[in-house]
N, C-alpha and C positions, 0 to 999 in steps of 0.2 A: 927234471923233478921226477923219482921213482913213483911217488902216491902211494911211500909206506911210511909216509910221516905226517903228525898233524901239529898244529898250532905254531905260534911264532916265541913269545916268552915262557910259554911251559910248552914244551915240545916232545912229543912223544912219537917213537918208531917202532913199529913191529916186525916182527920176522916168525918165521914157521909154516909149516904146512898142516892139514888135518892129520895125515897118516905119516908125516915123520917122526924123528926124535923127542920133538920137544917142539912149543910156542914158546917167545919171549918177547921182550919189549927193553927200552930204555927212556928213560922220562929225565929229560936236560929243563933244568931250569926251575927244580925244586927248590926253594928258600931251604937255606941250613939252621939246623935246632927244631926240626918237626920230630916229636916222638913217633917214630915208625918202627915195625915189627911185622913180619912173616903173618901174625896173627890177625893186624888190621888188616889186610891184602884178604884173607882168607875168607875171611866173614863175607865178603863181596862175590868171590868166587864160586862160594857153598850154594848161594843163590842162585847162578847161571848153571851150574853143571848138570849133565845128563845124569840120569839114572836113578834121581832122587824121587821117583814117584811114577807110577804105570802109566803117568799120561805124557810121559815124555818121552824122547830118544833113550833107549835102554842101553846104548854106550855106556860103561862102566869106566869111568876115569876120576882119579882122586882128586886131581888137580891141584896138589899140594906147591904151594908157591916157592922157589928161592929166591932170596934177595943175596947177589954177586956183589954189588959195590953201592959207593954212594950213601951209608950206613956205617956208622961209627957206634957203638955201646948202645944200640938203641936211638940213636939221633940222625938224622939227615944232615950230610957234610955239605951241600950245596953244589956236589960234582953229581956226575950222571949217576942214576939209578937205575942199574940192571937186575931184572928179575927174569927165572925161566920156570917154566911152568912142564912137565914131562908128559909124552903119552905115553900110557901104558895097554889101552885097551884097543890099540888099532887092529883093523880086520882088512890087511890089503885085499885079500881072495875074493871080499865082496863086489870088487872093483873088476876085476878081470875082464869081465865081457864088455866093459866100457873103453878099453884101450884104446878101438878101432871106430867108438860109436860116441854121437854126442847125445848127451841126454837133453830134452825139450824145456825151456825155463830155466836152464842152467848156463853158467859162465863156458861150457866146454866149447861150443861153437866159436865164441869170440876169443876166447884166450888161445885157442888155436891158430885163427886167422891173422891175429896179431902177433902172436911171439913164434908161430910156425912148429911149438911145442908146450903142454901143458902136461899136468901132474893129475893123470884121470883117478888116483885116491882119496875120493871124497871131495875130490874138487881143488884139492892144495890149497893155495891162498884165496880162493873164491869160496872156500867152506866155513861157514859160521862157527869152526872151531877158533878160527883167528881171531874172533872175539875176546877170547880168555885175557890176550894180552891187554885189550881195551877196557875191559873190568879192572884187570888188576892197577893198569894208570889210574883209572877213574876213582878207585879208593883212594890212592895217595891224594888225589884233588880233593875228593870229599872230606878224608880228614884234614888236610889244613885248611879248607873253606868252614868247615865246621867250628873250626877256632876261632871263624869271623863272624858266628852266629846266622851262616848260609846251610840249607838244609834240603834234602832232596828227597822225591819220594814219585811212586809211580803203581799203577796199579792197572788190569785190563778190564774194559768198559765194553766190550763187545766180543762175540765168538760167534762167526756164521750171522745166524738169525738171533741170536739171544743177546739180548741186551743186559749189560749188569752195569746198574748205576750206584754212584759212587754214596754209601751211606755209612760206614764205619771206617776212615783210614786206618785204625789199630787191626783191624782183620787182615788186609793185604799182604802185610808180610809176613803172614803165619799161612795162609791160607796156601793151598796147591795151585791155584790158579790165579794166584795174585790179586784176587777180587776182594773188594772193598765193600761185601754185603754179606749176609747171613743166608740169600735164598736162590741164588744161581748154581751153587754146588752141584748137585744133582742132574739139573739140565747139561751143565757142560760135562759133568762125568759121563751122562749117558752119550751125549755126543761124541765125545773123544772114543768110546766103546765101539760105537757106530762106524766110526771111521776105520778103527784099526782091522775090522772084520772086514770092512769093504774095501780096504788097503788106500786109501783116498787119506785127503787133506782138506783144510779149511783156512780162512783168512781170519785175520783179526783185528779187532781196534784199540790200542792203549795209550792211555794218557800219563804224562811225566810232569812234573813241576816241581820249580827252585823256589824255595821260601828264603826270606831274608836277604834277597841279592839288593846292596846300596843302589842309590840311584849314580847313574853316570856311566855306567860300564857300557862299551859299543861306542861306533865310530858313526860319525853323520850320515857318510855316503858310502864307500865300496866296502866297508869292513863293518855294515850294520851288525849289531847283535843277533837280530833275525835271523838275517841272511848268514850268518855263521851257524847260527844253530839249526838252520833248515839243511843247510850244507852237510852237515855232522850227522844227521839222522838220515839221511839221504843216503849215506855212508856206509849204513848199515845195511846186513844182508837181508834182500825179503821185504824192506821199507818201499812203498810205492808213493805216498803220498804225506806230508806233513803240512800240519796245520798250527798259526801262532794264535793264541786267544780264540777266539770264537770260528776263526778259520771259514769255512763256506758258508757256515749259518748265517755270514753276515750279507750274503747276496740278498735275502728275503728282510733284510733289517733297514729300516730307516735309520737318516744320519742323526735324527735326534736321539734316537734309540742305541746306537751302536757307540756315539762319541761317550766317552767317560768324563762325565762332569767331576768337574772339580768343588770343593768344600774348603773353608780352614780347617776342618778335622780331617781333609784328605779326600781320595775318590770315591765316588759314589759307587763304582762299579768297575770291571776288568774285561770289557771286551776286548780289549787291544793285547790280552796275553802280557801284562807287566813291560811292555818296551813301545815307545813313542817316538818314531823319528830315527829308528835303529838304537835309539840308547836306553837302558832299562828306567823305569819311573818308580822303582822300590817296590812294586806291588809285585805278588806272586807271578813270575815266568811261566806260561799254561802252553804246553804243546801235547799235541794230538798226534799219532803215528796210525798210517793203516799199511800193515803188515799183509802180504799175499799170502795164497796157500801155498804148499811145500811143494816143488816139483817132483821131488824124489817119493814116487808112488809106486805101488805094484799093479796099477791099470795101465796095460798097456797103450803106448802111445807110437806114432809113427815119427822117424826121425832119419837121418844120413851116416853113412861110414864118410871117416876121413878123405875118404876116395869120391864121395859125394854119391854112393849108390845107397838105394831107398832100404831103409831096414825097420825092425821094430823094437824098442826099450821095453823092457819093465825093470823098473829098480829096485834091488835086493839091497839088504843092510838095515841098519837099525836108525830109523827118522822120526821127526817129529810129525805127528797128527796137525799138531799147530803150533808152528814156530814165533808165532806170538807171547806164548807161554812164558819161554827164556828170554825174550826180547824184552821185558821188563827192565832188568838190572843192566842189560848192554845198553839201554836208550839213559838209563839214570847215569850211568859212566860215561856216556857220550855229552850227554847237556853239561855233567859238571866238567869235564874237560874244556868245552868253550866257555865257561864261567870262570874256570880258573885261567885260563889263558886270557882273559880280556880282565881278567881281577890284575893281575900282574903289569897287563899294557897300560891299562887305568893309571895304578902308581906309578908307575916309569913316568908317564907324562904329566900327572896331576898332583903326585906327591899323595901322603895318607893323610894331610889335612882335609882333605875334601873326599 
């Protein structure tokens, strides 16, 4: 296995590098008859793309998607859907100094040791630029699942020491920081400006949920829904921790508090995050991610060359002071890909009547 494909019944393969000609992907297993156009995918890509505000990377990419196959007259045919997003604003010269030096906190060291060669231009496949393909594939999954009454949403709940409680979900999709309240914007903006001036970065916590997920998705032992969600989220660049439901908060909870009691009218709480025994319970799937501070910063750091000689690194180029801001649509996409794959697997095993 090459590690470039994801899913079983709804399978996604991505290709391309940060500063190569294009990023793209192939979705295999999408059911036929789904109305699909570039516009449906473009909406999701526009949420993720850089250069949309002064708070994110100033790399200017249009991120225009082209569908190459699997769609005829605006409808999916059931055959593989191939799509392409061309890179236009790659600046290779920003990375010339890194040809023979490893950036601390990046995959430079491990890629070089594993493969004996690496793409130093923005990290190649290890770059978050690769997630363009995941967001595009996720848009297809979300479009199909929306027809089944399943929807996804996410927001920033913390950046550094600034906590942003969820108060109004309608604000999250419109706010530059993806926050679901009215009073955190100025604090976050000031924090980002300070980080830009100092050449540093900060971590973040983001929250994602899936609504309308039916009961029964997931397997009882080796393909638990929560396990596959955790794996998918940990596969996102810079994610260092994943929590389902209450996550680490359950450490201080009593059993009588944490268990989700059931009545004839439904559950009284959702501490479990919508998954019991690895199988969806019909409640909202709740996922929280911790995203590390970006390692591409202007603060000098000790490192070594590919020959093992000591060196100092200052990462130039255009980077995000907080990568968590653009991780939200990526996390939504990955959650939708897991739910879509399990939805198709459940239908294959149990049938539509369940």
